[in-house]
N, C-alpha and C positions, 0 to 999 in steps of 0.2 A: 504489436506499437515497439514492442522487443528486433521485431522484426528489423524495423527502420530504423532505432538505434543503435540498431550494430552497425547498420549500412552507414547512417549516419558519422559512426564511430569510425568505418574503418580510415570514411574519405576525407577525416579529417587530414592528415600527412602528407597527401595528397596537395590540401589547398594550402598545405601553410608553405611545401612547397615552393607556388606561382607566386605568395607573398617575396619568398627567396627572391624565387627568381625578379620578379615586378620591383623588389626593395633593391638588389644589387644595381640595379636601371638609372632605377631612381637617384641614389644615392650617384653613379657615375655623372646624370646630367650636373649630378650639385641642389635637388632636388628635396632638402633632409628632409622637411614637417612630413612630406609625401610618403619618403622611406619610411620613416619613421615609423608612420601608419605601419606603413606594410612590412618592416619589423614583427609590429610590437601583434597583430593580426597571424605573424606566424608563429613565433614563440605561442601565445594563446591558443595557435595551434596543437601546438607541441609544446610543449614550457620544458622537455627537456632535451630541445637541437642547438644545444654549446653551438656553433654554427650559427642558429638566430638571432642569440643574446649578446653574441660578440658586436654582430651589426649593429644592431640596434642599442650600444650597451658605443659602439661607437662611432653613432651617430647623432647622441644625446650629446656627449662630453662635447663634439664639435657644435653645437644649437647652445655651449652649453651652458646642459644641465645638468649640474656636477654632479647632486643628491641622483638625478633618477642613474645617472652616468653607476654612481658608484655603487648604485642596490641591485642592477644589472649584473654588471662587473663578482658582484659577490655572488650572483643566480650563478653565475657562468661558474666561478672558482666550484661552488658548496658537485657545482653538477661530475666538474674539470680537478679533480684540484694540485692536478698534473700540466694544468694544462701552463706552459709561458704566457703566449700571447693574452692571458685570459689576465695573470700575470703581471705583467709589463701596462696591456692596456690599464686594471687601477689604476700603477702606478704614477699613473699623465696625469688620467682625472687628476687624481689625489693634488699632486701637485701643479696642479689646470686650479685645482679654488683652492691652493694654498697651502698645503698642509706637508709640507712638505717632507719630518719624519720621516711620518706614515712611508711618501713615497717612495722614500728611501728603502724605508724598509718589505716592505714586495721585491722592491729591484733585487735585493740580501733572495727571497727568498727567489724569488727568479730564476 
């Protein structure tokens, strides 16, 4: 049983990479709902994958799922506090959500 768990744990990053590639393809095709699902699987496979989190937050924001996008950008920033793309992405979604002062604050930090 322990060996099976080790094998499955070792395979998770590879599964996340497949989902990441699938998500990027779907995003490029404009299939945002399916892209979001693929990026969610990639994040589930590797919760510390900042690239997967940024892609997930981006498609969430594009679909006007602002609360989810803000939470996802904040997760990415906790993992990568110096990520300028993450700060700008968060600012963009805050702006879209009508939180102008917070958006400007995040841009100043970027």
